[in-house]
Short mmCIF file of the C-alpha atoms (twelve columns), coordinates in Angstrom:
data_MODEL
# 
_entry.id   MODEL 
# 
loop_
_atom_site.group_PDB 
_atom_site.id 
_atom_site.type_symbol 
_atom_site.label_atom_id 
_atom_site.label_alt_id 
_atom_site.label_comp_id 
_atom_site.label_asym_id 
_atom_site.label_seq_id 
_atom_site.Cartn_x 
_atom_site.Cartn_y 
_atom_site.Cartn_z 
_atom_site.pdbx_PDB_model_num 
ATOM 1   C CA . MET A 1   142.599 143.433 111.373 1 
ATOM 2   C CA . PRO A 2   141.249 143.238 115.252 1 
ATOM 3   C CA . GLY A 3   143.678 140.597 116.256 1 
ATOM 4   C CA . GLU A 4   146.728 142.757 115.142 1 
ATOM 5   C CA . GLU A 5   145.452 145.710 117.135 1 
ATOM 6   C CA . LEU A 6   145.113 143.593 120.247 1 
ATOM 7   C CA . PHE A 7   148.525 142.012 119.827 1 
ATOM 8   C CA . ALA A 8   149.806 145.822 119.336 1 
ATOM 9   C CA . HIS A 9   148.312 146.640 122.569 1 
ATOM 10  C CA . VAL A 10  149.750 143.712 124.403 1 
ATOM 11  C CA . ARG A 11  153.093 144.326 123.136 1 
ATOM 12  C CA . THR A 12  152.832 148.091 124.292 1 
ATOM 13  C CA . MET A 13  151.649 147.014 127.654 1 
ATOM 14  C CA . ALA A 14  154.654 144.404 128.005 1 
ATOM 15  C CA . GLN A 15  157.079 147.035 127.287 1 
ATOM 16  C CA . HIS A 16  156.049 149.173 130.135 1 
ATOM 17  C CA . VAL A 17  156.064 146.245 132.695 1 
ATOM 18  C CA . GLY A 18  159.083 146.802 135.280 1 
ATOM 19  C CA . ALA A 19  160.262 147.569 138.672 1 
ATOM 20  C CA . LYS A 20  158.844 151.129 138.106 1 
ATOM 21  C CA . SER A 21  155.439 149.984 137.332 1 
ATOM 22  C CA . VAL A 22  155.357 147.912 140.445 1 
ATOM 23  C CA . TYR A 23  157.288 150.092 143.040 1 
ATOM 24  C CA . GLY A 24  157.597 153.509 141.672 1 
ATOM 25  C CA . GLU A 25  160.820 155.682 141.344 1 
ATOM 26  C CA . PRO A 26  164.053 155.197 143.160 1 
ATOM 27  C CA . VAL A 27  164.201 156.726 146.584 1 
ATOM 28  C CA . VAL A 28  167.063 159.106 147.552 1 
ATOM 29  C CA . HIS A 29  167.665 160.045 151.075 1 
ATOM 30  C CA . GLY A 30  170.935 162.076 151.567 1 
ATOM 31  C CA . ASP A 31  173.754 160.441 149.822 1 
ATOM 32  C CA . THR A 32  171.985 157.070 149.459 1 
ATOM 33  C CA . THR A 33  169.854 156.008 146.553 1 
ATOM 34  C CA . VAL A 34  167.655 152.812 146.676 1 
ATOM 35  C CA . VAL A 35  166.474 151.405 143.392 1 
ATOM 36  C CA . PRO A 36  163.787 148.739 143.669 1 
ATOM 37  C CA . VAL A 37  164.186 145.726 141.519 1 
ATOM 38  C CA . ALA A 38  161.118 143.430 140.665 1 
ATOM 39  C CA . ARG A 39  160.409 140.112 139.094 1 
ATOM 40  C CA . VAL A 40  157.696 140.534 136.599 1 
ATOM 41  C CA . ALA A 41  155.631 138.477 134.379 1 
ATOM 42  C CA . PHE A 42  153.117 139.206 131.692 1 
ATOM 43  C CA . GLY A 43  150.939 136.873 129.824 1 
ATOM 44  C CA . PHE A 44  148.189 136.649 127.266 1 
ATOM 45  C CA . GLY A 45  145.989 134.002 125.985 1 
ATOM 46  C CA . GLY A 46  143.081 133.353 123.702 1 
ATOM 47  C CA . GLY A 47  140.777 130.777 122.303 1 
ATOM 48  C CA . THR A 48  137.867 130.074 119.976 1 
ATOM 49  C CA . GLY A 49  135.467 127.449 119.085 1 
ATOM 50  C CA . LYS A 50  133.101 126.315 116.511 1 
ATOM 51  C CA . GLY A 51  130.703 123.292 116.284 1 
ATOM 52  C CA . ALA A 52  130.738 120.027 118.147 1 
ATOM 53  C CA . LYS A 53  129.994 116.709 116.729 1 
ATOM 54  C CA . ALA A 54  126.386 116.642 118.094 1 
ATOM 55  C CA . GLY A 55  124.503 119.990 117.700 1 
ATOM 56  C CA . HIS A 56  125.585 123.578 117.195 1 
ATOM 57  C CA . SER A 57  128.062 124.932 119.548 1 
ATOM 58  C CA . GLU A 58  130.235 128.123 119.865 1 
ATOM 59  C CA . GLY A 59  132.950 129.349 122.049 1 
ATOM 60  C CA . ALA A 60  135.174 132.179 122.870 1 
ATOM 61  C CA . GLY A 61  137.935 132.828 125.405 1 
ATOM 62  C CA . GLY A 62  140.743 135.142 126.419 1 
ATOM 63  C CA . GLY A 63  142.875 136.196 129.308 1 
ATOM 64  C CA . LEU A 64  145.532 138.697 130.261 1 
ATOM 65  C CA . GLY A 65  147.700 138.746 133.253 1 
ATOM 66  C CA . PHE A 66  150.414 140.530 134.930 1 
ATOM 67  C CA . VAL A 67  152.157 139.589 138.253 1 
ATOM 68  C CA . GLY A 68  155.062 141.420 139.946 1 
ATOM 69  C CA . GLY A 69  156.996 141.045 143.163 1 
ATOM 70  C CA . PRO A 70  160.108 141.936 144.828 1 
ATOM 71  C CA . ALA A 71  163.489 140.684 143.700 1 
ATOM 72  C CA . GLY A 72  165.584 142.939 145.810 1 
ATOM 73  C CA . TYR A 73  166.889 146.502 145.666 1 
ATOM 74  C CA . ILE A 74  170.229 148.335 144.542 1 
ATOM 75  C CA . GLU A 75  171.629 150.257 147.139 1 
ATOM 76  C CA . MET A 76  174.127 153.189 146.119 1 
ATOM 77  C CA . THR A 77  176.233 154.984 148.599 1 
ATOM 78  C CA . PRO A 78  179.410 156.948 148.459 1 
ATOM 79  C CA . ALA A 79  181.127 153.805 149.730 1 
ATOM 80  C CA . GLY A 80  180.041 151.639 146.848 1 
ATOM 81  C CA . THR A 81  176.813 149.920 145.105 1 
ATOM 82  C CA . ARG A 82  175.493 146.695 146.196 1 
ATOM 83  C CA . PHE A 83  172.490 144.429 145.294 1 
ATOM 84  C CA . VAL A 84  170.493 143.025 147.960 1 
ATOM 85  C CA . ALA A 85  168.255 139.955 147.089 1 
ATOM 86  C CA . ILE A 86  164.741 139.675 148.651 1 
ATOM 87  C CA . GLY A 87  163.305 136.335 148.099 1 
ATOM 88  C CA . GLU A 88  161.169 133.563 149.357 1 
ATOM 89  C CA . ARG A 89  162.529 130.861 147.084 1 
ATOM 90  C CA . LYS A 90  161.831 128.129 149.855 1 
ATOM 91  C CA . LYS A 91  158.325 129.015 150.165 1 
ATOM 92  C CA . ILE A 92  157.829 129.198 146.311 1 
ATOM 93  C CA . ALA A 93  159.464 125.874 145.878 1 
ATOM 94  C CA . GLY A 94  157.473 124.389 148.562 1 
ATOM 95  C CA . ALA A 95  154.266 125.573 147.124 1 
ATOM 96  C CA . LEU A 96  155.188 124.345 143.636 1 
ATOM 97  C CA . LEU A 97  155.997 120.888 145.057 1 
ATOM 98  C CA . ALA A 98  152.725 120.691 146.774 1 
ATOM 99  C CA . GLY A 99  150.793 121.740 143.753 1 
ATOM 100 C CA . LEU A 100 152.355 118.999 141.875 1 
ATOM 101 C CA . ALA A 101 151.730 116.319 144.620 1 
ATOM 102 C CA . LEU A 102 148.048 117.615 144.597 1 
ATOM 103 C CA . GLY A 103 147.615 117.516 140.796 1 
ATOM 104 C CA . TYR A 104 149.360 113.868 140.661 1 
ATOM 105 C CA . LEU A 105 147.019 112.520 143.417 1 
ATOM 106 C CA . ALA A 106 143.886 114.412 141.638 1 
ATOM 107 C CA . GLY A 107 144.843 112.712 138.512 1 
ATOM 108 C CA . LYS A 108 145.100 109.239 140.085 1 
ATOM 109 C CA . LEU A 109 141.636 109.621 141.735 1 
ATOM 110 C CA . ARG A 110 140.015 110.859 138.584 1 
ATOM 111 C CA . ARG A 111 141.432 107.713 136.729 1 
ATOM 112 C CA . ARG A 112 140.027 105.345 139.421 1 
ATOM 113 C CA . ALA A 113 136.653 106.873 139.300 1 
ATOM 114 C CA . ALA A 114 136.610 106.646 135.249 1 
# 
């Protein structure tokens, strides 16, 4: 069935998503090794349609996405190993709050117009 093949491909792609696919191999310089660590997300969506109440209608849809960003790195030296976080949590939180506020305001304006 075509849907099963599609999900098999999506599953295979999701298994290969990681820091290596975002940044490549660890970097070795002298006695220090730096291993990149990434936050990754992978999503898939679909849709369909048929008829509407008035008239003949059809539909379709679909989507596939991947996003990756830095989470930090692991530094390995003879003195020890440490994880160093790289983050912009404050910026992300601010953007999320701004988006929620704009969505709320847009909803209120839309209800007033109706």
